[in-house]
KOLLOMI-481482 format. One line per 2 residues: their letters; for each residue x, z, y of C-alpha. Coordinates in Angstrom, 1 decimal, always signed. Example, Ala and Ser with C-alpha at 12.3 -4.5 7.8 and 13.67 -1.06 7.14 Angstrom:
REM KOLLOMI-481482
as> +12.3,+7.8,-4.5 | +13.7,+7.1,-1.1
***
This chain:
REM KOLLOMI-481482
xx> +2.5,+63.9,+56.6 | -1.0,+65.1,+57.9
xx> -2.2,+67.5,+61.0 | -2.7,+70.8,+60.3
xx> -5.3,+73.0,+62.1 | -4.0,+76.0,+63.3
xx> -6.0,+78.8,+64.2 | -5.2,+80.6,+67.4
xx> -7.0,+84.0,+68.7 | -6.4,+83.8,+72.2
xx> -8.1,+87.0,+74.3 | -8.7,+85.0,+77.7
xx> -12.1,+84.0,+79.3 | -10.9,+80.4,+79.5
xx> -9.9,+78.2,+76.5 | -7.0,+76.4,+76.8
xx> -7.3,+72.8,+76.0 | -4.8,+72.3,+72.9
xx> -4.1,+68.1,+72.8 | -3.7,+66.9,+69.0
xx> -6.2,+68.9,+67.0 | -9.4,+67.4,+66.4
xx> -12.7,+68.8,+66.6 | -12.5,+72.1,+64.3
xx> -9.1,+73.5,+66.7 | -10.6,+77.0,+66.6
xx> -11.6,+79.9,+64.2 | -14.4,+78.7,+61.9
xx> -17.1,+81.0,+62.5 | -20.3,+82.1,+60.6
xx> -23.1,+83.1,+62.7 | -24.2,+86.6,+61.3
xx> -28.1,+85.5,+60.7 | -26.8,+83.0,+58.3
xx> -26.7,+84.0,+54.7 | -23.9,+82.3,+52.4
xx> -25.2,+80.9,+48.7 | -22.4,+80.0,+47.5
xx> -20.0,+76.7,+47.0 | -21.8,+73.1,+46.8
xx> -21.3,+70.8,+43.7 | -18.3,+68.8,+43.6
xx> -20.9,+65.6,+43.0 | -23.2,+67.0,+45.4
xx> -23.5,+64.0,+48.7 | -22.8,+64.9,+52.3
xx> -23.3,+62.9,+55.5 | -20.3,+63.2,+57.8
xx> -19.6,+61.2,+61.1 | -16.4,+60.1,+62.5
xx> -15.9,+59.7,+65.9 | -13.5,+57.1,+66.4
xx> -10.6,+57.4,+69.5 | -12.7,+54.6,+72.4
xx> -10.7,+52.4,+74.9 | -11.7,+52.7,+78.8
xx> -12.7,+56.2,+78.9 | -11.1,+56.2,+82.4
xx> -13.0,+53.1,+83.7 | -16.1,+54.5,+82.3
xx> -16.4,+57.4,+84.5 | -14.9,+55.5,+87.3
xx> -17.5,+52.7,+87.1 | -20.1,+56.1,+86.5
xx> -19.0,+57.4,+89.9 | -19.4,+53.8,+91.5
xx> -22.7,+53.5,+90.7 | -23.8,+57.2,+91.1
xx> -22.1,+57.4,+94.3 | -24.9,+56.3,+97.2
xx> -22.4,+55.5,+99.2 | -20.5,+53.4,+97.2
xx> -21.7,+49.3,+97.5 | -21.7,+49.6,+93.4
xx> -24.5,+52.2,+94.0 | -27.2,+51.8,+91.4
xx> -25.8,+48.7,+89.7 | -25.9,+49.3,+86.3
xx> -24.5,+48.3,+83.2 | -26.4,+47.1,+79.8
xx> -25.3,+48.4,+76.5 | -23.7,+45.1,+75.8
xx> -21.3,+45.6,+78.7 | -20.8,+49.5,+77.8
xx> -19.7,+48.3,+74.3 | -17.1,+45.8,+75.8
xx> -15.9,+48.7,+77.2 | -15.6,+51.4,+75.0
xx> -15.5,+49.9,+71.9 | -12.3,+51.2,+70.0
xx> -9.5,+48.7,+69.5 | -9.1,+46.6,+66.2
xx> -6.5,+48.7,+65.1 | -8.6,+52.0,+65.1
xx> -11.2,+50.6,+63.2 | -9.0,+49.5,+60.6
xx> -7.0,+52.3,+59.8 | -9.9,+54.7,+60.1
xx> -12.1,+52.1,+57.1 | -8.8,+51.4,+55.3
xx> -8.7,+55.4,+55.2 | -12.2,+55.8,+54.2
xx> -11.9,+53.3,+51.6 | -8.5,+54.4,+49.8
xx> -10.5,+57.6,+49.3 | -13.4,+55.3,+48.0
xx> -15.7,+55.9,+51.1 | -17.6,+52.8,+51.5
xx> -21.4,+54.0,+52.0 | -20.8,+53.9,+56.1
xx> -23.2,+52.6,+58.9 | -21.8,+51.7,+62.1
xx> -23.6,+50.9,+65.6 | -22.9,+49.0,+68.3
xx> -20.4,+50.5,+70.3 | -18.5,+50.5,+67.1
xx> -17.3,+53.9,+68.4 | -18.9,+56.4,+65.3
xx> -19.0,+56.1,+61.4 | -21.8,+57.8,+59.6
xx> -20.4,+58.3,+55.9 | -22.1,+59.7,+53.0
xx> -20.1,+60.7,+50.1 | -19.9,+63.8,+47.1
xx> -18.3,+66.5,+48.2 | -15.4,+67.0,+46.4
xx> -14.5,+62.9,+47.5 | -14.8,+65.2,+51.1
xx> -12.7,+67.7,+50.5 | -10.1,+65.4,+49.5
xx> -10.2,+63.3,+52.6 | -10.0,+66.4,+54.9
xx> -7.9,+68.4,+52.8 | -8.7,+72.1,+53.5
xx> -12.4,+71.5,+53.6 | -14.4,+73.9,+51.4
xx> -18.1,+73.1,+51.4 | -20.1,+75.9,+51.2
xx> -24.3,+75.8,+51.5 | -26.3,+78.7,+54.1
xx> -29.5,+79.8,+54.6 | -31.7,+81.3,+57.1
xx> -35.0,+81.3,+57.7 | -35.6,+79.0,+54.4
xx> -33.9,+76.3,+56.0 | -30.1,+75.1,+54.1
xx> -27.2,+74.1,+56.0 | -23.9,+72.7,+54.4
xx> -20.7,+73.4,+56.1 | -17.2,+74.2,+55.5
xx> -16.1,+77.3,+55.4 | -12.1,+76.9,+56.4
xx> -11.0,+74.5,+59.1 | -9.8,+70.8,+58.1
xx> -6.8,+68.5,+58.5 | -6.1,+64.5,+58.7
xx> -3.0,+62.5,+58.0 | -0.6,+62.0,+60.6
xx> -1.6,+57.9,+60.4 | -6.0,+58.8,+60.9
xx> -5.2,+62.1,+64.0 | -4.3,+59.5,+66.7
xx> -7.6,+57.1,+65.7 | -10.0,+60.3,+65.8
xx> -11.6,+62.4,+67.9 | -13.6,+64.6,+65.3
xx> -15.4,+64.2,+62.2 | -18.9,+65.9,+62.6
xx> -20.7,+67.7,+59.8 | -18.3,+70.0,+59.1
xx> -18.7,+73.4,+60.8 | -21.2,+73.8,+63.5
xx> -24.3,+76.1,+62.5 | -27.0,+76.4,+65.1
xx> -27.3,+80.1,+66.1 | -30.9,+81.7,+66.4
xx> -32.6,+80.9,+70.0 | -30.0,+77.6,+70.3
xx> -33.7,+75.7,+72.1 | -34.0,+78.0,+74.7
xx> -37.5,+79.5,+74.9 | -38.4,+82.7,+74.9
xx> -42.4,+83.9,+74.8 | -43.6,+86.6,+76.3
xx> -42.4,+89.6,+79.2 | -45.1,+92.2,+78.3
xx> -46.5,+91.8,+82.1 | -50.2,+92.0,+82.4
xx> -51.8,+90.7,+85.1 | -54.4,+91.9,+87.9
xx> -57.8,+90.6,+88.9 | -58.1,+88.1,+90.9
xx> -54.6,+86.6,+90.8 | -53.9,+83.9,+88.8
xx> -52.9,+84.2,+85.0 | -50.0,+82.1,+84.7
xx> -48.4,+78.9,+85.3 | -50.4,+75.8,+84.6
xx> -50.2,+72.1,+86.0 | -52.8,+72.9,+89.0
xx> -50.1,+75.6,+89.8 | -46.8,+73.5,+89.6
xx> -48.7,+70.0,+91.2 | -49.7,+72.7,+94.0
xx> -46.7,+74.8,+94.3 | -44.2,+71.6,+94.8
xx> -47.0,+69.5,+96.8 | -47.9,+66.8,+93.9
xx> -51.3,+65.8,+94.6 | -53.7,+64.1,+92.3
xx> -52.7,+60.6,+93.4 | -49.4,+61.2,+92.3
xx> -49.2,+59.8,+89.0 | -47.5,+56.9,+87.0
xx> -48.6,+53.1,+87.6 | -45.0,+51.4,+86.8
xx> -45.1,+49.2,+83.6 | -41.6,+49.3,+83.3
xx> -41.0,+53.1,+83.2 | -41.0,+55.8,+80.7
xx> -39.9,+59.2,+80.3 | -38.7,+61.0,+77.2
xx> -38.1,+65.0,+75.3 | -35.6,+65.5,+72.9
xx> -36.4,+68.2,+69.7 | -33.7,+69.3,+67.0
xx> -34.2,+71.7,+64.5 | -37.2,+71.5,+62.6
xx> -39.6,+71.6,+66.1 | -42.6,+69.4,+66.4
xx> -44.9,+68.7,+68.5 | -48.9,+67.8,+67.1
xx> -50.7,+65.8,+68.7 | -54.5,+68.0,+68.7
xx> -52.4,+70.0,+70.8 | -51.1,+67.6,+73.7
xx> -54.8,+66.9,+73.5 | -56.4,+70.4,+73.7
xx> -53.8,+70.9,+76.5 | -54.6,+68.3,+78.9
xx> -58.5,+69.1,+78.0 | -57.7,+72.4,+79.5
xx> -55.5,+72.0,+82.1 | -55.6,+68.0,+83.1
xx> -59.0,+68.0,+84.3 | -57.4,+67.4,+88.4
xx> -55.6,+64.1,+88.1 | -55.0,+61.3,+85.9
xx> -52.8,+61.3,+82.7 | -52.0,+60.1,+79.3
xx> -52.8,+62.1,+76.1 | -50.9,+60.5,+73.6
xx> -47.0,+60.2,+73.1 | -46.4,+56.4,+73.5
xx> -43.6,+56.7,+70.9 | -42.1,+59.6,+68.4
xx> -38.4,+58.8,+67.4 | -37.2,+60.4,+64.5
xx> -39.4,+62.3,+61.6 | -42.2,+64.4,+62.9
xx> -42.8,+67.3,+60.6 | -45.8,+68.2,+58.4
xx> -45.3,+71.5,+59.0 | -46.4,+74.6,+62.2
xx> -46.1,+73.0,+65.6 | -43.3,+74.4,+67.5
xx> -43.9,+76.4,+70.8 | -40.7,+74.6,+72.4
xx> -41.6,+71.5,+71.2 | -45.0,+71.7,+73.0
xx> -43.7,+73.1,+75.9 | -41.5,+70.5,+76.3
xx> -44.7,+67.9,+75.5 | -47.1,+69.2,+77.6
xx> -45.0,+69.5,+80.6 | -43.4,+66.6,+81.2
xx> -46.6,+64.7,+80.6 | -48.5,+66.7,+82.7
xx> -45.9,+66.7,+86.0 | -44.9,+63.4,+85.0
xx> -48.6,+62.6,+84.5 | -49.8,+59.2,+83.1
xx> -46.0,+58.2,+82.3 | -45.6,+56.6,+78.9
xx> -43.2,+59.7,+77.1 | -40.9,+59.3,+74.0
xx> -40.7,+62.6,+72.0 | -37.2,+61.8,+69.6
xx> -37.3,+64.3,+67.2 | -34.7,+64.9,+64.6
xx> -34.4,+67.8,+62.0 | -31.8,+66.0,+60.7
xx> -32.2,+64.1,+57.9 | -29.5,+65.7,+55.4
xx> -28.4,+69.7,+55.2 | -24.9,+68.4,+56.5
xx> -25.9,+66.7,+59.4 | -25.6,+67.7,+63.2
xx> -29.2,+67.1,+64.8 | -28.1,+67.4,+68.5
xx> -25.1,+64.9,+67.3 | -27.1,+62.4,+65.6
xx> -29.5,+62.0,+68.8 | -26.6,+61.2,+71.2
xx> -25.4,+58.9,+68.5 | -28.8,+57.1,+68.4
xx> -29.4,+57.2,+72.7 | -25.8,+55.7,+73.5
xx> -26.8,+52.3,+71.2 | -30.2,+51.8,+72.1
xx> -30.9,+49.1,+73.9 | -34.1,+49.9,+75.7
xx> -34.8,+53.7,+76.5 | -36.5,+55.4,+78.7
xx> -34.8,+56.5,+82.1 | -34.9,+60.6,+81.8
xx> -34.4,+62.2,+79.0 | -34.8,+66.4,+79.1
xx> -33.2,+68.4,+76.5 | -33.9,+72.2,+75.9
xx> -30.5,+72.7,+74.1 | -27.0,+74.5,+73.8
xx> -23.8,+75.8,+72.8 | -21.8,+78.4,+73.8
xx> -18.7,+76.8,+75.1 | -16.0,+78.7,+73.4
xx> -18.2,+78.1,+70.1 | -17.3,+74.7,+70.6
xx> -13.7,+72.1,+70.8 | -12.4,+70.5,+73.7
xx> -12.1,+67.4,+71.6 | -16.5,+68.0,+70.7
xx> -17.4,+68.5,+74.1 | -15.1,+65.9,+75.8
xx> -16.3,+63.1,+73.5 | -19.6,+64.4,+74.5
xx> -19.1,+63.8,+78.1 | -18.0,+60.2,+76.8
xx> -21.2,+59.9,+75.7 | -22.9,+61.1,+78.7
xx> -21.1,+59.1,+80.9 | -22.0,+56.2,+78.4
xx> -25.9,+56.9,+79.7 | -25.3,+57.3,+82.9
xx> -24.0,+53.8,+83.6 | -26.9,+52.2,+82.1
xx> -29.1,+54.4,+84.8 | -30.7,+57.2,+82.1
xx> -30.9,+60.6,+83.7 | -29.6,+63.2,+81.2
xx> -31.2,+66.5,+82.6 | -30.6,+69.8,+80.3
xx> -31.1,+73.2,+80.4 | -28.8,+76.1,+81.9
xx> -29.9,+78.2,+79.2 | -31.8,+81.9,+79.2
xx> -28.9,+84.2,+79.4 | -27.9,+84.5,+82.8
xx> -24.1,+84.0,+83.3 | -23.7,+85.1,+79.2
xx> -21.3,+87.9,+77.9 | -17.9,+87.2,+75.8
xx> -16.5,+90.1,+74.3 | -13.2,+89.8,+74.4
xx> -12.3,+93.1,+73.1 | -14.1,+96.8,+73.0
xx> -12.8,+97.2,+76.8 | -12.4,+93.5,+78.3
xx> -15.6,+91.3,+79.1 | -16.2,+87.6,+80.4
xx> -19.1,+85.4,+81.2 | -19.9,+83.1,+78.8
xx> -21.0,+79.5,+79.9 | -22.9,+77.4,+78.2
xx> -22.9,+73.5,+76.8 | -24.0,+71.1,+78.0
xx> -25.2,+72.7,+80.7 | -21.7,+72.7,+82.0
xx> -20.9,+69.2,+81.4 | -20.0,+67.5,+84.8
xx> -22.4,+64.5,+83.4 | -25.7,+66.0,+83.3
xx> -27.8,+67.0,+85.3 | -28.7,+70.8,+84.9
xx> -32.0,+72.8,+85.5 | -32.3,+76.5,+85.9
xx> -35.2,+78.8,+86.6 | -36.9,+80.6,+89.2
xx> -40.1,+83.0,+89.1 | -43.1,+83.6,+91.8
xx> -41.9,+86.7,+93.7 | -45.3,+87.9,+93.2
xx> -45.3,+86.5,+89.8 | -49.3,+86.3,+89.6
xx> -49.8,+84.6,+93.4 | -48.5,+81.5,+94.3
xx> -45.9,+83.4,+96.5 | -41.9,+81.7,+97.6
xx> -39.8,+81.7,+94.7 | -36.8,+83.9,+93.7
xx> -34.2,+84.2,+90.7 | -35.7,+84.6,+87.1
xx> -32.7,+86.5,+86.0 | -32.7,+84.8,+82.9
xx> -32.2,+81.7,+84.7 | -28.3,+80.4,+83.0
xx> -25.9,+79.7,+85.3 | -22.0,+80.0,+86.5
xx> -18.9,+78.4,+85.9 | -17.1,+76.1,+82.9
xx> -14.0,+77.0,+81.1 | -13.0,+73.8,+80.3
xx> -14.5,+71.4,+82.6 | -13.0,+71.4,+86.4
xx> -15.4,+71.3,+89.7 | -16.2,+67.6,+90.2
xx> -15.9,+66.0,+93.1 | -19.5,+65.8,+94.1
xx> -19.9,+69.5,+94.0 | -16.1,+70.4,+95.6
xx> -17.5,+71.7,+98.7 | -20.9,+73.0,+97.8
xx> -19.4,+76.2,+95.4 | -16.4,+76.3,+98.3
xx> -19.3,+77.3,+100.8 | -21.0,+79.4,+97.8
xx> -18.2,+81.3,+97.2 | -17.7,+81.7,+101.4
xx> -20.9,+82.8,+101.9 | -20.9,+85.4,+98.9
xx> -17.0,+86.6,+99.0 | -17.1,+90.3,+98.3
xx> -20.2,+90.0,+96.3 | -18.9,+88.2,+93.6
xx> -17.9,+89.4,+90.3 | -14.8,+89.9,+89.5
xx> -12.6,+87.2,+89.3 | -12.2,+87.5,+85.9
xx> -15.1,+87.3,+84.5 | -15.3,+83.9,+85.1
xx> -13.4,+80.3,+86.2 | -14.1,+79.3,+89.7
xx> -12.3,+75.8,+89.2 | -14.6,+75.0,+87.0
xx> -17.6,+72.6,+87.1 | -20.4,+74.8,+88.3
xx> -24.1,+75.0,+87.3 | -27.4,+75.0,+87.5
xx> -27.4,+71.8,+90.0 | -31.7,+72.5,+90.8
xx> -34.4,+74.7,+89.1 | -38.1,+75.1,+88.9
xx> -40.8,+77.8,+87.8 | -39.6,+79.1,+84.6
xx> -41.4,+82.0,+83.9 | -45.0,+82.7,+82.5
xx> -46.5,+79.4,+81.2 | -49.5,+78.6,+79.3
xx> -48.6,+76.5,+75.9 | -51.2,+75.2,+74.0
xx> -49.4,+75.6,+70.2 | -51.5,+75.3,+66.9
xx> -54.8,+74.7,+68.5 | -53.9,+77.5,+70.7
xx> -53.4,+78.8,+74.0 | -50.8,+80.8,+74.6
xx> -49.7,+82.5,+77.8 | -46.8,+84.1,+78.9
xx> -44.3,+81.7,+77.7 | -41.1,+81.3,+79.6
xx> -37.6,+79.7,+79.9 | -35.6,+76.8,+81.5
xx> -36.7,+75.0,+78.9 | -40.0,+75.0,+80.8
xx> -38.6,+73.9,+84.2 | -36.8,+71.4,+82.4
xx> -39.0,+68.5,+81.4 | -41.0,+69.8,+85.0
xx> -38.3,+68.4,+86.9 | -37.6,+65.6,+84.8
xx> -41.3,+64.7,+85.4 | -40.9,+64.5,+88.9
xx> -37.9,+62.5,+88.6 | -39.6,+60.1,+86.4
xx> -42.5,+60.0,+89.3 | -39.6,+59.0,+91.6
xx> -38.7,+56.4,+89.5 | -41.8,+55.3,+89.2
xx> -42.2,+54.5,+92.5 | -38.5,+53.2,+93.0
xx> -39.6,+50.7,+90.0 | -42.8,+49.7,+91.9
xx> -40.6,+49.2,+95.2 | -38.1,+47.1,+93.5
xx> -36.0,+49.7,+93.0 | -33.4,+50.8,+90.1
xx> -33.8,+54.0,+88.8 | -31.9,+57.4,+89.5
xx> -29.7,+57.1,+86.8 | -26.9,+60.1,+87.0
xx> -28.8,+62.2,+89.9 | -25.8,+64.6,+91.0
xx> -23.8,+62.6,+93.3 | -27.0,+61.8,+95.6
xx> -28.3,+65.5,+95.1 | -25.2,+66.7,+96.3
xx> -25.1,+65.0,+98.9 | -29.0,+66.3,+100.3
xx> -27.1,+69.4,+100.5 | -30.3,+70.9,+100.2
xx> -32.9,+68.4,+102.2 | -36.1,+68.1,+100.5
xx> -35.5,+71.5,+98.4 | -37.1,+75.0,+98.6
xx> -34.1,+76.7,+98.7 | -34.0,+80.1,+96.6
xx> -32.1,+83.0,+98.3 | -33.5,+85.9,+96.4
xx> -31.9,+87.8,+93.2 | -29.7,+87.6,+90.5
xx> -29.7,+86.9,+87.3 | -28.3,+89.3,+84.0
xx> -24.9,+89.2,+82.4 | -22.4,+91.8,+80.2
xx> -23.7,+95.1,+79.9 | -20.6,+96.9,+81.1
xx> -19.3,+99.5,+83.9 | -17.7,+96.6,+85.3
xx> -20.7,+94.2,+86.5 | -23.6,+97.0,+84.7
xx> -25.5,+93.4,+83.8 | -25.6,+91.7,+86.8
xx> -23.9,+88.1,+87.2 | -24.5,+85.7,+90.3
xx> -26.8,+85.9,+92.8 | -29.0,+83.6,+94.5
xx> -27.5,+82.9,+98.6 | -28.5,+80.3,+101.2
xx> -28.3,+76.2,+100.2 | -26.7,+75.9,+96.6
xx> -25.4,+79.0,+94.5 | -24.7,+78.9,+90.4
xx> -28.0,+80.4,+89.6 | -30.7,+78.5,+90.8
xx> -28.5,+75.0,+92.1 | -30.3,+73.7,+95.5
xx> -33.5,+75.2,+94.8 | -36.4,+73.8,+93.8
xx> -38.0,+70.2,+94.8 | -40.4,+70.0,+97.6
xx> -41.5,+66.7,+95.4 | -43.4,+64.5,+98.8
xx> -39.3,+65.3,+100.8 | -37.6,+64.6,+97.6
xx> -39.2,+61.4,+97.1 | -38.7,+60.5,+100.3
xx> -35.2,+61.1,+100.5 | -34.9,+59.1,+96.9
xx> -37.1,+56.3,+98.0 | -34.4,+54.7,+100.4
x> -32.0,+52.7,+98.7
***
């Protein structure tokens, strides 16, 4: 017998949990901007990722809580990769059942990982379709880029089903704009005012001095790039020559993990590298670049598998990447959350951009809409960064909400304990100013956790200075660079790195932050909410989180244990 993945259409904002299904427990939707080419040949090679069911996930979660809670005796007592591996490694039975199943179909070209919880296997399309009944592999193209995915849901035999979380490389095609940089707001500066955000503007606003740069030998930071986004070393050198003269800095990336393409530099990649290296100045920086080695690979999943199994990693990672929650399965997101927990118990800080669609909008029917949260921004196990702009966009004034700043409430993950009181206080403060409760899940994980400027950046890309680049993919590396600087000071003092920041951040209750209390972000353009999502308020809010960092105060608050 086998478990068949039944298609269910549910016209509610929250996505119900449907136990017993693998990744594709939903409709298979091909984005409109991907063109169908046709079925692949039977002997065309595919690369699929099998996520084996892990052990010890509950204990992993409890360990993360203890090492991340500053009131816990176990605070910052992180695990080594080998200890994490022994905690979550699938049972011998699970490993044997899955391997026997693969081998029975002639699949032997598989690579495992240290934690033994992923298998990456190569096989012909006809074998993959026999292995996963129902799957039908087709080629799709967009902007000259080709991807191979299944046009139909798959099933697996019952004896294997209980040993797998999902199979990656079948259904997910990236939507346009998945990396969340945006370019241009059609604004025109007035004479005598600054012409956009540069490292000097950021350092002045967040009170970083020329001496706030890295010096520890054991510190590093990283950005991750997907979907054929590359940075160019010449752009970084030019950027630092133009904008880095007032502080010590590095002009070369320390390490590239993956393959740097030979094409034009991507604006997203240039932005991420230039601003994490100018904020987290003088700190060695890694760039993870993964366009996908094969048409059937999912670059984000490949990056996640990689960092889950590298023994030596930077302490801070910033990622400008997201999908709509409702485009992903609960099984997939839950397993990715486990991978985030594995990073957290090792002392690694993961920062994700909150997105550039405000509260988002999902059209349920012609008359009914609801907000549309983004993942991984909605994960309880990452620190999510929203966006702000200056009240006067060309003068260094106080900050207000950037209307694109992603934020809201998860439809899948419940409010974590560390933020429960902050969310409750926001609900009570705003009261009647909230959107209708049918638009969002009041009991969901709320995001973002904090914010930074996300509007009107200067970037050097393809040797050209580019103005007015905006998005939470700008604010995220800026916050990441500041956390890397704080790690630097902690390491020099003999303290461990910050690790998963959220429990400690929420216990600060806004201390050391510039509170953002003005502005709302965008949402559904309908008669009910008329394009308005959530609004900023005193203390925490689901638009800018706790606000933006006052670096010296935040350093002092996070340097005491």
